[in-house]
N, C-alpha and C positions, 0 to 999 in steps of 0.2 A: 358523817362530820364533814365540815368545810375546812380545808386547810389553805392558809395563805402565808407564803414564804416571803419575808422581809429582809432587806439589807443584803441580798446576795452580791458576790459570791463570798466575800472575806469574812463578814461579820453577821452571818445568816441567823434569823430567829423564825420561829413557826408560831403562827397565830391559828389555833384550832377552835372552831366553833362547834359545839356539841348540840345534838337534838336532845329531845325528852328521853331521859333515862340512857342515853348513850355513854358508853364507857371507853376511855383512853388509857392504854397502858404505856408506861414510859420508864426509861431508865432512872433510877433513883438519883435525885439531886439536879435533875435537869430543868425543873420548872422554875422560872423567874417571875411569874405573875399569873393571877387567875381571878374570876368572878368571885365575889364573896360567898355565893351560895353553892359553890362547887363542893361536893363531897369528895375529899381526898383520904385515901388509905394506903397502906403498905402491905405487899403481898409477897410470898415466895413463888406463888404458882403463876405459870404462863404457859399454856399449851402443854405439849409433850415433854417440855423441859421443866415440869413443875415440881411443886413440893420442896421439902428439905434438900433432896439430892439435887434437884434442879438448881436450886439456889446455891449450892456448894459448888457445882459445876460452874456456874457463872463467876463464882468468886476465884477459882482457879484460873479461868480464862482471862481475868484481869478486869471483870465488869464488878459491878455492885451486886452484893449479895440479895439485895431486895429490888423489887419493881415498884413503882408507884402506879395507882389506879386512880383516874379522876372521874367521878360521874355527875352528870348535870340532871338536877331533879326537874327542871324546866328547860324550854328551848331557848337557845342563844348563849348558853354559858361558854366563857372564853378560858382557854388555857394557853399560856405563851411558854414555849419551850426553847432552849439554846444548848448547843453542843458545849463540851468542856474546852475544847480548842478552838481558836479562831478558825472558821472555814465555812463550807457551804453546807446546805440540807438539800436532799433529794427525796421527793415523794415518788414511790414506787407502788403500783397497783398490782396486788396478788389476784390472780384469777384461777387459782388451782395449779399454777405453775410453781416450780421450785426456785429458790433463790438462795445462793451461798453468800454470807456476808461475813467480813472481817469482824472479829468478835468485838472491837472497840468502836465499830461504825454504827450499831443500833442505837437509835434513839427513842422511837416510839412506834406504836401500831395500834389498829383497832382490835377489839377483843376476840374477833373471829380468826385472827392470824395466829398460828402456832409457831413456837420458836423452840428448837432443839439444839443442844449443844452437840457439834459433830466433831470428833477428833480426826484429822486428815491424815493421820498416820505418818510413816517414815518421810514422805515427800514433804509434809508440812514441817516437821522437825527440822529439816535442813534449811528451810527458808529462813529461819533465824527471826521472822517476823511475828508470827503467831501460831501458837501450838494448836489453837482451837478457832475453829469458825463455827458460825451459827447456820444451821440449816432452817430456812424459813418456808413455810407453806400455809395453806389455807386461803381465805378470801378476804380482802381488805386491803386498805392502805398501810405502808409501812415507810417510815422515815428514817433516813440514813444520813450519816454525817461524814465529814471529811476533814482533812487538815489542809486548808487552801480550797481551790475550786474543784468541782466535779465535772468531769467530761465523760461522754458515752461513746463507746465504741461498738459498732455493728460487726461481729466477726462472721465471716463466711468464708471458712477454710482453716487457716492458721494465723494466729497473732501472738505476739510476746509482750509482756508486761513485767517490769520490775516488781518484786513481791511486796515492796514496801509501799508501792502506789496502788494497790488494788483495794477498792471499796467493797465491792460486791461483783458477782456474775451469776447468769442464769445457769441452771443445772442442766440445760441442754448441751452444755459445753463440756467436753472432756478436757483434762488438764493434767500437766506434770510439772515438777519443779527440777529445773536444771541450771547449769552454769551459763553465763552470759558469753563467755568467750570460748576459745578452743581448748583451754585447760583450766583446771580449778585454782592453781596458783595465780595464772593471770587474771581470772575473773575477780579474785579478792584483792589482789595488789592494784588492779586497775580501778578499784572503788566501786565497780557495778554490782558486785556480789551475785545474788541468784535471781533468776527470772521465772515466770509462770508461762509455760508454753500451752496456749489454748488450741484446741481442735474442734471443728463443727460450725454449728449456727447458733447464734445467741448474742446477748449483749453483755459487755464488761463494763463496769463504772470504775473510773480511776480518779485518783486524787492528785493534785499538781504538787504537793509536797510530801515527804516521807517523814512521818513523826519520829521514827527511830533514829534517822540520820540528823534531825534537828535537835533531838534529845542529846545525842553524843557531842554535837558541836557545842550546845550550851553547857553540858556537864563538864566539858574539858576547860571551860573559863572559869569555873566557880572555884573558890579557895577550898583546900581540903578541910574536912571537918576535924 
């Protein structure tokens, strides 16, 4: 498939052109337009995280219970996708390497890409951002979304990123969740919260805005129900 990213970085949409019989798997509700002859269906199955159980896991992770599948019977079928929040889209090419993705940053992928819900355990629980991250493997393109722009960091050694600004990172990196300052009280009172401490070699993809912080700011301005 051919992917063209438009209106980056703050209002990005993706135009995907499919070959004959090619399938595109996407998060439900992200399609904004498509060719009239595209066959669209809904499924619970996607790779290792498939079936009813896989769908329920995605629901718990804050994602849609369903995935959309778009299939083009002829060459040249177009599908336009957009993220739910205003932001950027990143195309990442899977070549058998592993990728860990924030659960709400997955947008779409080719059918040979496997998506498995991975609970990151105690260290992710303390991050306060996302209890569940997606383990992505296989071969093919993956489209990831962000709140704001996406920037790439090549880690060679150690690197620290605020947990709310992580979109994805390569599985070649080791990580741990820790406080940003010298004490837990100081970290939270200072507004920085928790950070992800990466070690090793690999890429980290970050977003310029924190959706959790934005939601808290907007929510505080809304009238009580």
